[in-house]
C-alpha positions, 0 to 999 in steps of 0.5 A: 569206667566206674559203677557210678559213671555206668549208672549216670550214663545209662538212659533213664528209659531202660526197661531191664536192670540186672546186677550179678555177684556185685558187692554193693556194701562198698558203693556210696549211697549217692551212686546207688541213688542213681538207680531211682532215675530208671522210672520205667523199669519192667524187670529188675534182677539182683542176683548174688549181690551183697547189700549194705546192712539195714538198707531195705527201706533205701532199696525200696525208695530206689525202686519206687519210681518204677513201682507202676511198671515193674512186672518181674523182680528177682533178688536171689542168693542173699539172706540180707533181703527179708520176706517183709521186704518182698511183701512190701514190694509185691503190694506196691507194684500193681503190675508185678507177676513174677517175684523170685 
């Protein structure tokens, strides 16, 4: 099963989403866009993932439907995510209590 199919078949109502050690640079934009359907996420973890360069604003748009419900975000072991990105996320997520 492809990553696209996994995201497509995952219910939009999931509350936790975690990716570990995934190279997202090879994933098509329309596949990543499926993450936006998860509009009730409370926790997201992207650990040791490689992101496409200069895609912070795109990642922000993917998470936007869950800004109201996110209470924990972990993006670890990547130097591709800037402090500015973290600051933007923390301002837009009123329920956020844990950011790593």
